[in-house]
N, C-alpha and C positions, 0 to 999 in steps of 0.2 A: 771451689776449684776453678782455676782460670781456663777459659776455653782456648783451644789451640789456635795459634795465629794462622790465618788463611793467607797463603802465598798468592800473589798476583800472577795472572797468566803471562806467559811470554808474549810480548806485543807482536802484532802483525807488521811485517816489513813493508815499507812503501816502495821498495825496489827489488829487482832480481839481483841476488848476490852470487858471484862466481867463486867456487872453491875447487879443491883438488882432492881426489880420492882414488882408491884402487878397488878392483872387483876380481872375483873368480870368473872364469868363462866356462860354461858347460855346453855340451852338444847333445841334444835330445831330439830323436826323430829327424836327424839331419839339419836341425835348426840350432843356431848359436844364441845363447842367452847370457846376459850378465847376471851374476849372483853376488849377494853381499858376502863379505869375508867372514863375519862372525855369526851370521844367522842364515838359515836355509830360505832365503827370500829372493825370488826372481824379479828382475827388472824387465818388464815387458816392453817391446818396441812400440813407439808412438803412443805410450801411455805414461802419464806422470806417476812416479813412485811415491805413494803416500805412506808416511811413517805410521806405525801402530805401536801400542803399548799394552803390556800384560796387566798393568795396573788400571784401575778405573777411577773416574772422578776428575780427569784432566785430559786436555787435548795435547798430543805431542807437539813440540818438546816441552816437558814439564820442568819447572824450576828446580824441584826437589827430586828429579828423576833423571835417569841416564838415557831416556828414549829420544828418538829422532834420527834423522839422516846425518851422519858425520861427514865433515869435509874439512880439509886443512886450508889455511889462507894461502900458502905458497907450496909449490911442488917439492921444495927441499924437505918439508916435514915428512914426506913419504919415505924418506931414508930410514925412518925409525920403525917401520912396520915389523921387521924381524921375521919370526916364524909364520906370521899370518899374511905375509906378502902375497899379493894376487898375481894373476896372469895379465891383467890389463890395468892401465892407469888412465886418468883423463880429467878434463875439466868438467865440472858439473854445475848446472844452474839450480839455485835454491830459491824458493819463494814460500809465501804463507808465513807462518810463525817461525822466527829464526832467533835462536839463542846464540849470542856472541860470546866467545871465549878468547883467551889470550892468543891462542894459536890456531883457532878454527871456529867452526859453527856446528850447531845441531838445528836441523830444519824440519818442517812439517812435510814439505813436498819437494821433489827434485827430479831432474832428468839430465842425462849426460849431454854435454855439448861437444866434446872432442874426445877421441879414444886412441889408444895405441897399445899393441901387444908388446910386452917387455919380458926379458929373461927372468923367470921366477927365482932362480938361484941368485942372480946378481941383485935383484931387488931385496931379497932376504938378507943380503950382506950390506945393504944400504947404498947400492949403486944402481942408477937407472941406465939400462942398456937395451936398445931395441932388439926384439926377437928376430932371428933369422930361420930357425927350425922349430918344428912343433912335435911334441911328444904328449903322452897322456899320463895322468897321475896314476901310479900303480894301485893306490888304495881306493881310487874312485875313477874308473875308466872313462866316465862321461866328462870328467873335468880336464880341460886342456892344460898342458904343461909346457909353455913356450920356453925356448932356450936360445942363447946366443951361440955364435960359432964356436967359442971356446968350450962351453959346457956341453955342446952337442958333438964335439970331436970324437971320431971313431965310431959313430953310429949313423946308420942310414935312416934319416928322418925326412918327412915331407917339408917343403918350405913353408914358412909362416905367412908369407905375403898373401896367398889366396884366401886364407882364413881371416886375415885382418881386413881384406877388402870386403868379404862377406859380412863381417861384424859391423863395419862402417855403413854398409848398405842397409843392413837390417835395422839399425837405429837411426839412419839418415843423419849422420853427423860427420864432422871433418876429422882429419888426422892430427894428432898432437905433433907439433914440429920437433925436430931433433934438439933445438936449443932448450926447449922445456925439459926434455928427457935428461939432457946433460946437466941440469941444475940439481938433479937428485944425487947428492954425494954426501957421505958421512962427514967429510971434512968441512962441508958448508954448514952442517948443523953445529959443528964445533966452533966455527968462526962466528956464527950467530950468538952462541953462548958467550964467547969472549966479548962481542960487542955489547951484549946486555950487561956484562960485568963492568965494562968501561963506562957505560951510561950510569950505572949505580955509583961508581967512584966519582963521576962528574957531578951527580946530584948531591952527594955528600959534601963535595968541595964547595958547591954553590951555597949549600945550607950553612957551612962554616963561615963562608965569606959574608953571608947575610947577617949572621950573628955578630961577627966582628964589626960590621958597619953599624948595627944597632947599638952596640956598646959604645962605639965612638960618638954616635949621636947623643946618647945619654950624657957622656962626659962633656960634650960641647954645649950643653944647655946653658942658657943665660941665667941671670938672677931670678929667683922664684921658680926655677924649674921650667921656664917657658922655652919652647923650641922656636928658634928664629923663623920668621915667615920666609917663604921662598922668594927669591929675587926674580926679576924679569927673565933672567937666563935659565931659571930652574924649570924643568919639565915635570909635570905631574900627570901620571897616567892612571886611568880608571878602567878596570876590566869590564868589558861589555857583558851584560847578562846573556845567558843562553846555554845551550847544551855544550858539554865539554867535548872538545875535538878529540878524535881518535886518529893516531898516526899523522897528526898535523893537518888533517882535512876536517873542516867544520861539518858537523852533522846537519842534515837537512831538517831534522825534527828532534824532539826530545824523546829518546828511547825509553824513558821512565814512564811515559804515558802509554796508552793503548793505540797510539798512532792516529788519533782523531784530529782532523783539521777543521777549524772553525772559520766561518766567513759570515758576513751579514745575511746571506741568503740560505746557506746550507751548512749542515754539520754532518758530514758523511765520511765513511771510511774509504780511502782511495788507495788502491794498490797500483802503482804506476811503474812501467818498465824503466830500467836505469837510463836507457838512451833518451827518454823524454825529458828527464831532469826535473819535471814539475807535474802536478796533477793534470790529467788529460780529460777534457770534456768535449762534447760535440752535440750536434743537432741531428736527430734521427730522421731519415727520409724513408721512402718506401723500399729502397734497395741498398742503402749505404748509410754511413755516418759522416756528416760534414763537420770538420774541425771547427770548434768555437771556444772562446774564452769561457772559463767557468763562471765568471761574473756576468757574462752576457745573458740577458733575460731569455734569449731564444735557445740557449743551451738546455737540453732536456735529458742527456745521458752522460755518464762518466765511466771511466775504466775501473771496473771492480776487481779484476784479476787478469793474470797473464800467464801463458804457458806455451810449450812447444806447439807449433802449428799443427802437427799431426796428432796432438793429444785427443783423447776421448773427451767429448764435451762434458760428460758427467764428472770427469776427474779434474777438470780445470775450472769450469764455470759453475755457478750455483744455480739453484732453481729460480732465483730472481733475475738472472741474466735475460735482458730483453733482445740483444742482438750480438752477433760475433763478427769480427773482421780479422783480416790477416795483415801483419806488417812484417815483411821479410820472413823469418822463420818463426815468428811468434803469433800466437792466437790471442786476440784481445777480447775480453768479456765486458760488454757495455751494459750498465744498469741504469734504470730511470732515476733521475734526480728527484728528491722529495719536493712536494709542492710547497709553495710559500706558506 
């Protein structure tokens, strides 16, 4: 009997990935909290949300599992939430292990970066509209039910602004701008489907053209079936080896691997913030980390992980973290480089 094929784990991402998602908002004991839409999971302020899975034997997100923190690539995708539409939408930072899909991600760790209260009814209909009034869900009084002016008409309800300000202050994040809210439209989703259809038609046309050119080349072969050698004016292109680009942007590394980077001196796992653009190393002093090139013999630490600056150390950094620093709104976890 053949042993079952063991699936490789989802690789660790070398960068923080930004996505879009929606949440429910609940008020408990006078405190506002974000809650996942499909599971009763609270997102605590200043703590990274770590995904869990009911199955054993793998770390979220698993390749053959649906576990992980879900996020869309673009805010337009939130127009398809339908009946599970939430009270708040926002941009979310994802890190750790990240599974990439055609229209979104599943990640191991996440934390909101920007938030906005939106009309629940409008979002359920596939339209993003900022909330102006606030009601409570009749089936769950602790759950907020933000509404726009149109859907709140005829009712005396408190303004949504003070609740939104409290929510932003609680999670220490910024407000989602109006232009991002305006991108959530059902018609935009339809336009994207049409564009995908046009791209398929274009791909088929290119394939047919390539076939016709190949047939013409076969017909133009000289005696003995030899193809004429290219003249000086003929251009010959060779595809450079490397990871396949996604969306026209070359990947910084091969996502089919586990994200390991090799160098003459070290082979370590580097999780580097997107803004750095490359692995980050430094030299540890008594009170700080001095930046240094990773190939510099004096470098003795590297960035192992990154998370929100207000995050719990145990939630972002590992037991092997030797030092932590802050860069803007990010917490950097520095780990000792291996000895030669």
